[in-house]
VEXKEBA-883229 format. One record per atom (N, C-alpha, C): residue in one letter; y, z, x. Coordinates in steps of 0.02 Angstrom, whole numbers, padded with zeros to 5 digits, always signed. Layout:
BEGIN
aYZX...
end
This chain:
BEGIN
m+04120+03699+02696m+04124+03731+02761m+04198+03741+02779t+04215+03801+02800t+04283+03816+02820t+04300+03782+02886k+04357+03748+02888k+04378+03713+02948k+04418+03760+02992m+04399+03764+03055m+04437+03803+03104m+04464+03755+03156p+04527+03735+03149p+04555+03686+03196p+04569+03718+03264i+04572+03676+03314i+04592+03698+03381i+04667+03712+03381t+04685+03771+03404t+04756+03791+03407t+04782+03797+03478r+04737+03806+03526r+04758+03814+03596r+04707+03781+03641m+04730+03746+03693m+04685+03711+03739m+04713+03718+03810t+04670+03736+03856t+04688+03740+03927t+04640+03697+03966l+04666+03650+04004l+04625+03604+04044l+04630+03621+04118y+04574+03612+04152y+04569+03627+04223y+04553+03564+04263k+04550+03571+04328k+04540+03513+04372k+04467+03501+04389h+04421+03541+04363h+04350+03532+04382h+04306+03516+04323g+04335+03483+04272g+04294+03459+04217g+04277+03511+04164v+04319+03561+04155v+04308+03614+04105v+04372+03625+04066g+04365+03638+04002g+04422+03656+03961g+04409+03721+03924f+04462+03759+03911f+04457+03820+03871f+04490+03807+03804f+04453+03818+03750f+04477+03801+03683f+04477+03863+03639e+04527+03866+03597e+04531+03921+03548e+04542+03892+03479r+04500+03912+03432r+04507+03894+03362r+04528+03956+03323r+04571+03946+03273r+04592+04003+03234r+04609+03980+03163a+04589+04021+03114a+04602+04005+03044a+04590+04066+03001a+04621+04066+02942a+04607+04117+02892a+04548+04093+02850v+04495+04132+02849v+04433+04112+02814v+04413+04166+02766s+04373+04146+02716s+04346+04192+02667s+04270+04182+02664g+04235+04236+02650g+04162+04231+02646g+04128+04263+02705e+04063+04251+02708e+04022+04283+02759e+03994+04235+02811e+04011+04170+02807e+03985+04121+02854e+04040+04072+02874v+04039+04053+02937v+04082+04000+02962v+04039+03957+03009e+04041+03891+03000e+04000+03846+03041e+04045+03806+03088l+04021+03800+03150l+04053+03759+03200l+04002+03708+03226s+04025+03649+03244s+03981+03596+03268s+03999+03580+03340f+03946+03574+03382f+03955+03559+03453f+03905+03507+03475r+03923+03470+03527r+03876+03424+03557r+03820+03462+03592v+03763+03430+03598v+03706+03463+03630v+03722+03482+03702e+03757+03438+03738e+03772+03452+03808e+03823+03507+03817e+03855+03528+03763e+03904+03583+03767e+03873+03651+03753m+03811+03653+03727m+03783+03715+03702m+03775+03769+03755n+03757+03751+03816n+03750+03802+03869n+03816+03836+03883d+03870+03798+03886d+03936+03828+03897d+03958+03869+03836i+03941+03846+03777i+03960+03882+03716i+03925+03950+03715l+03860+03951+03726l+03823+04014+03724l+03844+04061+03780k+03869+04033+03835k+03890+04074+03891k+03959+04105+03880s+04002+04073+03840s+04072+04094+03839s+04100+04109+03770l+04064+04094+03716l+04092+04101+03649l+04115+04173+03636t+04177+04181+03615t+04206+04246+03598t+04237+04240+03529v+04212+04281+03482v+04235+04279+03412v+04268+04345+03396i+04329+04343+03370i+04367+04403+03353i+04395+04396+03283d+04386+04448+03243d+04418+04452+03177d+04479+04496+03183w+04538+04465+03184w+04600+04503+03195w+04621+04543+03134s+04588+04533+03077s+04604+04572+03017s+04564+04636+03012g+04522+04650+03061g+04483+04711+03061g+04413+04705+03034g+04392+04645+03014g+04324+04636+02991g+04274+04635+03048q+04211+04627+03031q+04158+04630+03081q+04126+04561+03090v+04111+04546+03152v+04071+04487+03169v+04000+04511+03179r+03955+04493+03134r+03888+04522+03133r+03837+04483+03173g+03854+04424+03193g+03806+04386+03233g+03820+04312+03232v+03786+04277+03276v+03792+04204+03280v+03721+04177+03285d+03705+04126+03246d+03638+04096+03251d+03644+04020+03252y+03591+03989+03278y+03588+03917+03285y+03515+03896+03286a+03503+03833+03274a+03434+03808+03273a+03407+03804+03344t+03346+03830+03353t+03313+03826+03418t+03298+03754+03435p+03316+03730+03494p+03302+03660+03511p+03227+03646+03513q+03208+03593+03478q+03138+03571+03477q+03137+03495+03477s+03081+03468+03500s+03071+03396+03496s+03058+03377+03423d+03064+03312+03408d+03052+03289+03340d+02981+03305+03317e+02933+03298+03361e+02864+03313+03342e+02854+03386+03328e+02887+03429+03366e+02882+03501+03354e+02914+03520+03288k+02970+03490+03272k+03004+03506+03210k+02963+03486+03149l+02930+03428+03154l+02894+03400+03096l+02820+03416+03098a+02800+03463+03140a+02728+03478+03147a+02697+03498+03081g+02731+03538+03040g+02703+03561+02977g+02729+03523+02917c+02760+03466+02928c+02788+03427+02873c+02741+03370+02855s+02725+03364+02791s+02677+03313+02768s+02710+03245+02757i+02776+03242+02758i+02812+03180+02744i+02839+03151+02808r+02820+03088+02822r+02847+03051+02879r+02865+02981+02853l+02926+02959+02864l+02948+02895+02839l+02969+02850+02897g+02952+02786+02891g+02972+02738+02941g+03044+02714+02930d+03067+02670+02973d+03136+02647+02969d+03145+02590+02920d+03092+02552+02904d+03102+02491+02864d+03063+02491+02798r+03012+02532+02790r+02972+02532+02728r+02966+02604+02703s+03023+02633+02688s+03023+02704+02671s+02987+02719+02605l+02995+02676+02553l+02962+02689+02489l+02886+02683+02497r+02864+02633+02532r+02792+02626+02544r+02765+02686+02582d+02800+02707+02635d+02777+02765+02674d+02777+02828+02632l+02826+02835+02588l+02829+02895+02546l+02770+02897+02498l+02753+02841+02468l+02695+02840+02422l+02630+02854+02459v+02625+02831+02520v+02564+02845+02559v+02560+02919+02575r+02616+02950+02593r+02617+03021+02613r+02609+03068+02553l+02626+03044+02493l+02621+03087+02434l+02553+03085+02401r+02506+03056+02433r+02438+03052+02404r+02411+03122+02390g+02384+03130+02328g+02357+03194+02307g+02409+03240+02274r+02472+03219+02269r+02524+03260+02239r+02545+03229+02172r+02569+03271+02127r+02590+03249+02061r+02658+03214+02066v+02662+03155+02035v+02723+03116+02035v+02734+03085+01966r+02793+03059+01956r+02808+03019+01896r+02841+02955+01920l+02807+02898+01906l+02834+02833+01924l+02876+02806+01867i+02935+02782+01883i+02979+02751+01834i+02977+02676+01846l+02952+02638+01796l+02941+02566+01805l+03000+02526+01780d+02995+02460+01789d+03051+02415+01775d+03069+02410+01702q+03022+02418+01656q+03036+02414+01585q+03050+02482+01554g+03065+02531+01593g+03078+02597+01567g+03015+02638+01556e+02957+02610+01572e+02895+02647+01564e+02889+02700+01618e+02847+02748+01605e+02835+02802+01652e+02760+02814+01659i+02739+02829+01719i+02670+02848+01734i+02672+02915+01770a+02642+02966+01739a+02641+03033+01769a+02570+03053+01784g+02560+03080+01843g+02493+03103+01862g+02489+03116+01937t+02428+03117+01961t+02415+03130+02032t+02411+03063+02069l+02450+03055+02120l+02452+02992+02157l+02389+02984+02199l+02353+02929+02187l+02292+02915+02226l+02308+02880+02292g+02356+02836+02291g+02373+02802+02353g+02403+02734+02340l+02411+02697+02394l+02440+02630+02392l+02391+02582+02425d+02370+02531+02388d+02323+02481+02413d+02362+02418+02431e+02360+02400+02495e+02396+02341+02517e+02351+02280+02515l+02381+02222+02503l+02344+02160+02504l+02331+02137+02576p+02283+02092+02585p+02270+02069+02654p+02332+02041+02688d+02373+02006+02649d+02436+01981+02677d+02487+02038+02676r+02494+02073+02732r+02535+02133+02734r+02609+02119+02726q+02629+02057+02731q+02700+02042+02723q+02722+02047+02650q+02675+02040+02603q+02691+02046+02532q+02683+02119+02510v+02726+02161+02535v+02721+02232+02521v+02734+02245+02447s+02778+02207+02415s+02795+02219+02345s+02736+02209+02298a+02686+02171+02320a+02627+02159+02278a+02573+02211+02288s+02583+02260+02329s+02534+02314+02339s+02526+02353+02274l+02466+02381+02265l+02450+02417+02203l+02457+02492+02213v+02492+02524+02166v+02500+02596+02165v+02453+02624+02113s+02411+02673+02132s+02361+02701+02086s+02378+02774+02071v+02374+02792+02006v+02391+02859+01984v+02337+02884+01936l+02311+02945+01949l+02265+02978+01903l+02307+03013+01851l+02302+02990+01787l+02345+03014+01735l+02332+03088+01720d+02385+03123+01701d+02379+03193+01684d+02336+03202+01622g+02291+03251+01624g+02250+03268+01566g+02196+03219+01550s+02180+03174+01595s+02126+03126+01582s+02095+03105+01647d+02041+03067+01641d+02008+03039+01700d+02025+02966+01711q+02077+02943+01679q+02096+02873+01683q+02143+02861+01742v+02130+02808+01779v+02172+02787+01834v+02211+02726+01813e+02276+02729+01820e+02319+02673+01802e+02352+02646+01865t+02358+02581+01868t+02388+02548+01926t+02447+02505+01906c+02489+02493+01954c+02545+02447+01945c+02564+02421+02014t+02599+02365+02015t+02621+02338+02079t+02683+02376+02103l+02691+02376+02168l+02746+02413+02198l+02814+02385+02177e+02817+02320+02163e+02880+02290+02144e+02905+02314+02077r+02860+02341+02035r+02880+02367+01969r+02908+02438+01973v+02897+02472+02028v+02920+02541+02035v+02995+02541+02052h+03034+02568+02005h+03107+02572+02015h+03131+02643+02028g+03086+02691+02018g+03106+02761+02030g+03045+02804+02038l+03056+02863+02066l+03000+02909+02081l+03024+02980+02075d+02990+03020+02035d+03002+03092+02030d+02944+03128+02064i+02959+03171+02112i+02908+03210+02145i+02900+03275+02106l+02844+03283+02072l+02832+03342+02031l+02799+03399+02070d+02777+03385+02130d+02746+03436+02172d+02801+03469+02214e+02807+03534+02209e+02861+03570+02242e+02857+03564+02318r+02797+03570+02346r+02789+03566+02418r+02807+03496+02443g+02787+03445+02406g+02805+03377+02427g+02880+03365+02426a+02915+03392+02375a+02987+03385+02372a+03021+03422+02429l+02997+03482+02445l+03026+03521+02500l+03015+03485+02567d+02956+03457+02577d+02942+03422+02640d+02986+03360+02647l+02999+03325+02591l+03042+03267+02595l+03113+03287+02614r+03139+03340+02583r+03206+03364+02600r+03209+03386+02673f+03157+03420+02697f+03156+03443+02766f+03156+03384+02814f+03116+03332+02798f+03114+03273+02841f+03183+03239+02845l+03216+03233+02787l+03281+03200+02787l+03333+03242+02824q+03330+03308+02816q+03376+03352+02852q+03365+03348+02927t+03301+03345+02947t+03285+03339+03018t+03309+03273+03046a+03301+03219+03007a+03325+03154+03029a+03401+03154+03036l+03435+03191+02992l+03507+03195+02996l+03530+03232+03058t+03495+03285+03076t+03515+03326+03133t+03488+03300+03199q+03457+03240+03199q+03434+03211+03262q+03492+03181+03301e+03553+03188+03274e+03611+03164+03311e+03624+03211+03371d+03677+03197+03406d+03692+03235+03466d+03733+03298+03452y+03727+03325+03392y+03767+03384+03374y+03722+03440+03349r+03745+03501+03360r+03709+03559+03336r+03758+03605+03298q+03733+03635+03245q+03773+03680+03204q+03764+03752+03228l+03819+03787+03232l+03819+03857+03252l+03852+03897+03195t+03817+03947+03170t+03841+03986+03112t+03863+04055+03134i+03924+04073+03117i+03951+04140+03131i+03944+04182+03068r+03909+04239+03074r+03899+04285+03018r+03953+04338+03018l+03985+04348+02959l+04041+04394+02954l+04028+04445+02899s+04065+04498+02901s+04064+04547+02846s+04100+04517+02786p+04086+04541+02725p+04118+04512+02665p+04194+04521+02667g+04229+04474+02634g+04302+04480+02629g+04339+04423+02663d+04403+04433+02671d+04447+04384+02704d+04453+04401+02779h+04461+04349+02819h+04461+04360+02892h+04515+04317+02925d+04547+04344+02974d+04591+04307+03020d+04550+04297+03084l+04515+04240+03086l+04461+04231+03136l+04483+04185+03192s+04466+04204+03254s+04475+04160+03312s+04409+04154+03348a+04397+04094+03373a+04336+04080+03413a+04358+04041+03475s+04346+04069+03533s+04365+04037+03596s+04303+04025+03638y+04305+03973+03680y+04247+03954+03720y+04270+03904+03773i+04227+03894+03823i+04237+03839+03871i+04188+03784+03855a+04207+03723+03873a+04164+03665+03861a+04184+03611+03911p+04138+03564+03926p+04155+03509+03971p+04214+03470+03944a+04259+03451+03989a+04319+03412+03970a+04342+03372+04029p+04368+03312+04018p+04394+03272+04074p+04450+03309+04110t+04452+03301+04176t+04505+03333+04214t+04572+03301+04198w+04624+03340+04199w+04690+03312+04188w+04718+03286+04254r+04765+03239+04250r+04795+03209+04310r+04871+03215+04306v+04903+03199+04360v+04976+03204+04362v+05003+03143+04399s+05061+03120+04377s+05097+03067+04413s+05171+03085+04415y+05204+03063+04469y+05274+03083+04480y+05319+03022+04484r+05382+03033+04467r+05435+02984+04478r+05489+03019+04519l+05509+02988+04574l+05560+03016+04618l+05620+02968+04617v+05675+02991+04589v+05735+02949+04583v+05787+02973+04634v+05804+02929+04681v+05852+02944+04734v+05917+02908+04719d+05971+02946+04716d+06037+02916+04703d+06088+02951+04747e+06106+02918+04801e+06152+02949+04848e+06222+02955+04818g+06251+03013+04826g+06319+03025+04801g+06355+03073+04847e+06405+03105+04820e+06442+03153+04860e+06404+03219+04865g+06417+03255+04919g+06385+03320+04928g+06315+03313+04958e+06277+03367+04952e+06209+03368+04979e+06166+03318+04941p+06127+03278+04977p+06084+03229+04943p+06029+03265+04903e+06020+03244+04841e+05968+03271+04799e+05932+03214+04763a+05868+03225+04750a+05827+03177+04715a+05797+03211+04654l+05792+03173+04599l+05762+03200+04538l+05687+03186+04539l+05648+03240+04537l+05575+03234+04534l+05552+03248+04463q+05519+03200+04434q+05493+03208+04366q+05417+03199+04368g+05381+03248+04340g+05308+03245+04340g+05281+03245+04270w+05228+03205+04260w+05196+03199+04195w+05121+03215+04201g+05098+03259+04157g+05027+03273+04154g+04992+03225+04107v+04936+03197+04128v+04898+03149+04089v+04831+03182+04069f+04815+03182+04005f+04752+03210+03983f+04723+03168+03926d+04659+03179+03911d+04623+03139+03862d+04595+03184+03807n+04598+03159+03747n+04566+03194+03690n+04499+03161+03677r+04447+03188+03709r+04379+03163+03700r+04341+03203+03647l+04377+03244+03610l+04346+03284+03557l+04334+03241+03496d+04299+03268+03447d+04284+03232+03386d+04332+03250+03330e+04392+03266+03347e+04443+03285+03297e+04512+03274+03327d+04560+03267+03283d+04629+03261+03304d+04656+03329+03327l+04699+03327+03376l+04735+03388+03397l+04804+03385+03368e+04820+03434+03326e+04884+03433+03290e+04923+03497+03304g+04979+03489+03339g+05024+03545+03353g+04993+03601+03392i+04952+03585+03442i+04918+03637+03481i+04962+03661+03538s+04946+03720+03564s+04976+03745+03626s+04934+03720+03685l+04966+03685+03731l+04930+03654+03787l+04953+03683+03853s+04903+03697+03895s+04916+03721+03964s+04874+03679+04012l+04903+03663+04069l+04869+03626+04122l+04867+03669+04183v+04808+03682+04209v+04799+03728+04265v+04784+03689+04328a+04824+03702+04380a+04813+03671+04445a+04769+03718+04486g+04706+03705+04485g+04658+03747+04520g+04588+03738+04491m+04540+03762+04527m+04470+03756+04506m+04436+03823+04510p+04439+03864+04457p+04402+03927+04458p+04327+03915+04461i+04291+03966+04483i+04218+03959+04489i+04188+03945+04421s+04145+03895+04417s+04112+03877+04355s+04045+03846+04371f+03996+03856+04328f+03929+03829+04339f+03895+03821+04272v+03839+03786+04273v+03799+03776+04212v+03739+03822+04216y+03728+03861+04163y+03672+03907+04158y+03636+03892+04093d+03572+03875+04097d+03534+03854+04038d+03517+03913+03994l+03556+03923+03941l+03542+03974+03891l+03517+03944+03826y+03522+03878+03819y+03506+03846+03755y+03432+03832+03747n+03400+03808+03799n+03329+03791+03793n+03285+03852+03804p+03236+03863+03760p+03192+03921+03767p+03154+03918+03833f+03143+03976+03862f+03107+03980+03925f+03056+04036+03920t+02994+04019+03931t+02940+04068+03932t+02907+04067+04001p+02919+04118+04041p+02890+04118+04109p+02814+04123+04106e+02782+04093+04155e+02710+04097+04160e+02689+04165+04188r+02632+04188+04164r+02605+04251+04189r+02538+04237+04223p+02520+04276+04272p+02456+04266+04305p+02398+04281+04258v+02345+04243+04265v+02285+04254+04225v+02238+04299+04265v+02221+04356+04237v+02175+04404+04269v+02109+04401+04231e+02056+04383+04266e+01991+04378+04234e+01954+04444+04237e+01911+04452+04189e+01869+04512+04187e+01820+04510+04245e+01815+04564+04282e+01769+04568+04338e+01702+04599+04316a+01650+04575+04347a+01584+04604+04333a+01581+04675+04361r+01555+04719+04323r+01551+04789+04343r+01478+04812+04345v+01463+04851+04396v+01395+04878+04404v+01400+04954+04399a+01355+04982+04362a+01356+05055+04354a+01347+05089+04422a+01387+05139+04434a+01384+05175+04498a+01322+05218+04502a+01294+05223+04562a+01235+05265+04572a+01256+05338+04571p+01210+05383+04555p+01227+05454+04555p+01250+05476+04625v+01299+05521+04626v+01327+05547+04689v+01286+05608+04710e+01263+05605+04773e+01226+05661+04801e+01268+05696+04853f+01269+05761+04854f+01308+05801+04901f+01263+05833+04952a+01286+05834+05015a+01248+05868+05067a+01258+05943+05062e+01214+05978+05094e+01218+06052+05092e+01281+06075+05128a+01317+06122+05099a+01380+06146+05128a+01368+06183+05193e+01418+06178+05238e+01415+06213+05301e+01428+06288+05290p+01410+06329+05337p+01425+06401+05331p+01500+06413+05327m+01520+06466+05295m+01590+06481+05284m+01629+06492+05349v+01598+06516+05399v+01632+06528+05462v+01654+06462+05494r+01608+06413+05493r+01627+06348+05520r+01684+06316+05481a+01684+06325+05416a+01737+06295+05376a+01805+06323+05393k+01810+06387+05406k+01874+06418+05423k+01899+06392+05490a+01855+06384+05537a+01875+06358+05602a+01900+06286+05596l+01867+06246+05554l+01888+06176+05545l+01958+06172+05514r+01974+06215+05467r+02040+06214+05436r+02094+06230+05486e+02083+06276+05531e+02133+06292+05581e+02143+06235+05630s+02089+06200+05648s+02095+06145+05695s+02134+06087+05665v+02126+06076+05600v+02162+06022+05568v+02237+06034+05569f+02259+06094+05553f+02330+06110+05555f+02357+06106+05625d+02318+06128+05674d+02342+06124+05743d+02350+06053+05766a+02311+06007+05736a+02312+05937+05759a+02372+05899+05732g+02406+05923+05682g+02464+05884+05659g+02490+05903+05591f+02462+05951+05557f+02484+05968+05490f+02513+06039+05486s+02529+06067+05543s+02557+06135+05544s+02631+06133+05529a+02662+06189+05516a+02732+06193+05496a+02781+06165+05547p+02773+06175+05613p+02823+06148+05660p+02830+06073+05657a+02775+06037+05643a+02780+05964+05640a+02821+05941+05581a+02824+05979+05528a+02862+05958+05469a+02936+05954+05483e+02961+05988+05533e+03032+05986+05548e+03055+05919+05576e+03007+05876+05598e+03025+05812+05628e+03029+05755+05577r+03021+05768+05512r+03025+05716+05461r+03096+05688+05457r+03101+05623+05439r+03166+05590+05433r+03182+05577+05360a+03239+05599+05336a+03260+05587+05267a+03296+05520+05261i+03283+05482+05205i+03318+05419+05191i+03381+05435+05153g+03437+05435+05187g+03501+05451+05156g+03550+05395+05163r+03611+05402+05135r+03662+05350+05138r+03682+05333+05209e+03690+05383+05252e+03711+05370+05320e+03658+05330+05359a+03595+05349+05348a+03541+05313+05382a+03538+05240+05359l+03546+05229+05294l+03544+05161+05268l+03604+05121+05291r+03663+05151+05296r+03723+05117+05320r+03715+05094+05392k+03685+05135+05434k+03674+05116+05504k+03621+05062+05511a+03572+05063+05466a+03517+05014+05471a+03540+04944+05452a+03586+04937+05404a+03609+04871+05381a+03684+04871+05374p+03722+04866+05428p+03795+04867+05424p+03822+04803+05391v+03875+04809+05352v+03906+04752+05319v+03960+04723+05364a+03954+04657+05378a+04001+04625+05424a+04051+04581+05388t+04046+04576+05320t+04090+04532+05283t+04157+04566+05269e+04212+04526+05275e+04279+04552+05259e+04307+04514+05200g+04346+04548+05159g+04378+04515+05102g+04435+04471+05125e+04447+04417+05085e+04501+04370+05101e+04532+04345+05036e+04597+04348+05030e+04632+04325+04971e+04636+04249+04973l+04612+04217+04918l+04610+04144+04914l+04667+04115+04874g+04713+04157+04851g+04769+04132+04812g+04755+04135+04738e+04804+04113+04697e+04799+04116+04624e+04806+04046+04595l+04781+04039+04534l+04789+03976+04499l+04861+03969+04475f+04883+03906+04468f+04950+03894+04442f+04944+03856+04376q+04981+03878+04327q+04973+03852+04259q+05038+03821+04235y+05033+03759+04210y+05089+03727+04177y+05081+03739+04102v+05127+03774+04072v+05125+03788+04000v+05174+03740+03966i+05148+03697+03923i+05190+03650+03888i+05228+03687+03832g+05294+03681+03833g+05335+03722+03788g+05337+03699+03716t+05319+03636+03703t+05322+03610+03635t+05251+03595+03610p+05239+03600+03544p+05172+03584+03518p+05153+03512+03533v+05088+03501+03544v+05063+03436+03564v+05016+03410+03510t+05024+03346+03493t+04981+03313+03444t+04952+03250+03475v+04886+03245+03475v+04851+03187+03502v+04793+03170+03456r+04788+03108+03437r+04734+03087+03393r+04667+03083+03430r+04615+03086+03393r+04547+03081+03421r+04539+03015+03457g+04510+03017+03517g+04498+02957+03555g+04560+02929+03590h+04614+02968+03592h+04676+02946+03624h+04691+02991+03684s+04736+02966+03727s+04760+03005+03784s+04835+03014+03777a+04863+03059+03815a+04934+03074+03809a+04963+03094+03876m+05028+03088+03882m+05066+03111+03940m+05117+03163+03917v+05120+03218+03952v+05168+03270+03935v+05208+03288+03998p+05274+03300+03992p+05314+03317+04051p+05299+03388+04075i+05289+03395+04140i+05275+03460+04168i+05324+03481+04223v+05360+03432+04252v+05408+03447+04305v+05470+03404+04295s+05528+03434+04302s+05591+03397+04305s+05640+03439+04345s+05650+03420+04408s+05689+03464+04452s+05726+03423+04505e+05786+03447+04523e+05825+03417+04577e+05802+03447+04643l+05782+03405+04690l+05757+03428+04754l+05800+03400+04810g+05814+03443+04859g+05849+03419+04918g+05803+03376+04960y+05832+03326+04993y+05790+03280+05033y+05829+03256+05094r+05792+03225+05139r+05821+03194+05198r+05781+03131+05214k+05817+03077+05225k+05785+03015+05243k+05768+03015+05317e+05708+02992+05334e+05687+02988+05403e+05649+02922+05414l+05650+02900+05476l+05612+02841+05496l+05557+02863+05543l+05495+02845+05527l+05437+02862+05567l+05408+02799+05597y+05396+02802+05663y+05370+02744+05697y+05299+02757+05721n+05254+02711+05704n+05184+02714+05726n+05168+02647+05757g+05168+02645+05823g+05157+02582+05858g+05088+02553+05846a+05038+02596+05832a+04970+02570+05823a+04963+02535+05756k+04998+02559+05703k+04990+02529+05637k+05046+02479+05620m+05107+02496+05637m+05163+02452+05621m+05207+02446+05684p+05189+02404+05730p+05224+02400+05794p+05294+02370+05789v+05310+02334+05734v+05374+02299+05730v+05427+02341+05696h+05411+02371+05639h+05461+02408+05600h+05438+02480+05588p+05484+02526+05587p+05466+02595+05569p+05458+02601+05493v+05431+02658+05473v+05420+02672+05402v+05474+02718+05377a+05507+02698+05322a+05559+02740+05292a+05525+02794+05249t+05544+02857+05259t+05515+02913+05223t+05569+02957+05195l+05548+02999+05147l+05592+03050+05118l+05559+03117+05129l+05594+03162+05162l+05569+03229+05174l+05600+03275+05121l+05557+03300+05075l+05580+03339+05018l+05568+03413+05030k+05612+03454+05002k+05603+03526+05001k+05590+03548+04929n+05531+03577+04917n+05513+03597+04849n+05549+03661+04830g+05606+03653+04796g+05642+03710+04771g+05635+03720+04697s+05584+03689+04668s+05574+03693+04595s+05543+03759+04572g+05512+03795+04618g+05477+03855+04599g+05410+03842+04567l+05387+03779+04569l+05324+03760+04539l+05277+03735+04593t+05212+03742+04581t+05162+03712+04625t+05154+03640+04605l+05162+03595+04653l+05158+03523+04639l+05087+03499+04653e+05051+03481+04600e+04983+03457+04607e+04983+03387+04637r+04930+03371+04674r+04925+03306+04707r+04922+03250+04655g+04961+03196+04668g+04961+03139+04623g+05006+03084+04651p+05002+03024+04622p+05043+02968+04646p+05117+02977+04628v+05160+02951+04672v+05233+02956+04663v+05262+02886+04666t+05300+02869+04615t+05338+02806+04614t+05411+02821+04633v+05436+02787+04685v+05502+02802+04712v+05552+02750+04688i+05607+02774+04659i+05662+02732+04637i+05724+02751+04678d+05753+02703+04714d+05812+02716+04756d+05867+02667+04736g+05923+02696+04716g+05979+02653+04696g+05964+02611+04635g+05921+02635+04592g+05904+02598+04531g+05851+02546+04541a+05822+02541+04601a+05771+02490+04615a+05707+02523+04640y+05652+02491+04624y+05587+02515+04647y+05579+02499+04721v+05563+02552+04762v+05559+02542+04834v+05491+02559+04863g+05445+02583+04822g+05378+02598+04849g+05344+02655+04813e+05286+02672+04839e+05245+02725+04810e+05217+02769+04865a+05195+02827+04844a+05165+02874+04892a+05118+02920+04853v+05083+02963+04890v+05039+03012+04860v+05059+03081+04886
end
């Protein structure tokens, strides 16, 4: 399987990350593995591009099913502790070859496994085989069986399917990208759940000559909860929460339809017509009908459904409002973080003007005022909320948020 490492990662403040994988690949298939809880976001956002001009022909994945649904047509079921015994029981009626302890072999149709009354002595159970080309049944104890060849093709396929299903019962799903033949410069980007990144600041105050300035240093903290190491990736941290939601695209959905039952029908009776009125009366009736409401002058009072009429019937009272833009910290150097580790990266380092002030709150601190620093953000950056450790004159003097 071709490995497509993560080359770019963008983390947000609302539990979502944007990831991009890119690699040079050859062939017509590329497989990616995702956690089950990520599949809805993957199917909603996956974007695959072949920058070399090739074609992306499709993406497929296994339809989610319960274990019972997956194994509904499989004849092989194995337990967790007696797999050989269960296999021999399930292979009843299929051709097998038993390899015994002395190098002997028994080939034929497996009749079954007979257990002794004392079920704890499983090794003493008898295995019965109808020999090929004869009516003779040969038996041996289970403890003598050192190997087994499944000669029945369907039985072998069912065993492989059961083992593959047991392997994929983990919390991961494979997604296969189908490509046109040849070499590809492939990128795959998507969003997936990710821990929110955090920020912490250090404010160093050192009074000197001239205008007082303080050094503000900020560090972004993030976690690598992925199942792979991040090596030399481009990292961005976004201060903001764009609209995001979970939409179930992974689990199949079949809406219910109403059940309409067949109604009993009775043959209609013959239709009888009354004798027609004289023609003179009919002409008079037609004129009276038009005079009562179907004549041409009444047609002029009809109302047409047009855009102006609809606009007046349902006026729109909502006004647009600008909510601002997201702010992004782009880390200038490649970032490497091992799987299961967290890291801190510098995002702010700027000299800020400040002024010391004393604030008095008689209700909370009636004896002493509170020393504060009033900062002016001249860094040109949006400062995300986070804890601040204050160093004044080389000594720790407190913290703030």
